[in-house]
C-alpha positions as CSV (number, residue, x, y, z in Angstrom):
1,M,11.1,11.1,-47.7
2,A,13.1,11.9,-51.0
3,D,14.1,14.6,-50.2
4,G,16.3,14.3,-47.0
5,H,19.4,13.3,-44.7
6,K,19.4,9.8,-43.2
7,V,19.7,9.4,-39.8
8,H,21.5,6.6,-38.5
9,F,20.3,4.9,-35.3
10,E,21.8,2.5,-33.0
11,W,20.8,0.9,-29.5
12,P,24.3,-0.5,-28.3
13,H,22.8,-3.7,-26.6
14,S,21.4,-6.8,-27.7
15,E,20.3,-8.6,-24.6
16,P,16.8,-7.0,-25.6
17,T,13.9,-8.4,-28.3
18,E,12.4,-5.7,-29.8
19,V,14.3,-1.9,-30.0
20,I,12.1,1.4,-31.4
21,V,12.2,4.7,-32.3
22,A,9.3,6.9,-31.9
23,G,9.8,10.9,-32.2
24,S,8.8,13.7,-33.3
25,F,9.6,12.0,-37.0
26,N,7.0,9.9,-36.8
27,D,4.3,12.1,-34.3
28,W,5.9,9.2,-31.9
29,A,4.4,6.3,-32.8
30,R,5.7,3.1,-32.3
31,T,7.1,2.6,-36.4
32,C,10.6,2.2,-36.4
33,H,11.4,-1.1,-36.0
34,L,15.1,-1.8,-35.5
35,T,16.6,-4.6,-37.0
36,K,18.3,-6.8,-34.3
37,E,22.4,-7.4,-35.3
38,P,25.0,-9.3,-33.1
39,T,25.9,-6.1,-31.7
40,G,23.0,-4.3,-30.8
41,F,20.1,-2.7,-33.0
42,T,20.0,-0.5,-36.3
43,G,18.0,1.4,-38.5
44,S,17.6,4.1,-40.2
45,I,15.5,7.5,-41.6
46,Y,15.1,10.4,-43.1
47,V,14.9,14.1,-42.0
48,P,14.6,17.5,-43.6
49,W,18.0,19.1,-44.2
50,G,18.2,21.6,-40.8
51,S,15.9,20.3,-39.1
52,K,16.1,19.1,-35.6
53,I,14.1,15.4,-34.2
54,T,13.6,14.9,-30.8
55,Y,13.2,11.3,-29.9
56,K,13.0,8.0,-27.8
57,Y,14.3,4.7,-27.9
58,I,11.2,2.0,-26.5
59,V,13.2,-1.1,-25.5
60,D,11.1,-3.9,-24.5
61,G,8.1,-1.9,-24.1
62,T,10.1,0.9,-22.1
63,W,10.8,4.4,-23.2
64,T,14.6,5.3,-22.6
65,T,16.6,7.8,-23.6
66,H,19.7,6.9,-25.0
67,P,22.7,8.3,-22.4
68,D,25.5,9.0,-25.4
69,Q,23.3,11.0,-26.9
70,P,21.7,14.6,-26.7
71,I,19.4,15.2,-24.1
72,E,16.7,18.0,-24.1
73,P,13.4,18.8,-21.9
74,D,10.7,19.1,-24.6
75,H,7.4,21.8,-22.8
76,D,6.2,18.7,-20.1
77,G,9.1,18.8,-19.0
78,N,9.9,15.0,-20.4
79,I,13.9,14.3,-21.5
80,N,14.2,13.1,-25.2
81,N,17.0,12.9,-27.0
82,M,16.9,15.3,-29.7
83,Y,19.1,16.5,-32.9
84,I,19.7,18.4,-35.5
85,A,20.4,17.3,-38.9
86,P,23.3,19.5,-41.4
87,P,22.1,22.3,-43.7
88,Q,21.3,20.8,-47.8
89,P,24.5,20.4,-49.4
90,E,24.8,22.9,-52.2
91,N,25.6,20.2,-54.6
92,E,22.3,18.5,-53.6
93,P,19.4,19.0,-56.2
94,K,17.1,21.9,-54.1
95,G,13.3,21.3,-55.5
96,N,13.5,18.6,-57.0
97,D,10.7,16.0,-56.6
98,N,12.2,12.6,-56.5
99,P,15.6,13.3,-56.0
100,A,17.8,10.9,-55.0
101,P,18.7,10.8,-51.5
102,S,21.9,11.5,-50.0
103,D,24.7,9.2,-49.1
104,N,25.8,11.8,-45.9
105,I,24.6,10.2,-43.5
106,G,23.9,11.5,-39.8
107,S,25.3,9.3,-37.1
108,L,24.2,9.5,-33.6
109,P,27.0,9.4,-31.5
110,Q,27.1,5.8,-29.8
């Protein structure tokens, strides 16, 4: 997404073989594979400015929330992590079809 806020995900455990993030930003599809690093898994996505996303980590096939990140129940009672992107900064271009993504990266608490 060219016009958006970059959100960085981290799973701080290196023992799993695979970690995926799925959520409202991708219709809960298993498409956001995190990259394995020596200290865990990391990855980033772009979301619309000012939007709220809900998400879960899929760790070796098991859906789970990150205990150090905000959670909220959905309308079915499922507990998900959540993140609210900040409003678009005033210095960011608005309405441009091809703006450069912001360097303002939102990191989720660890």
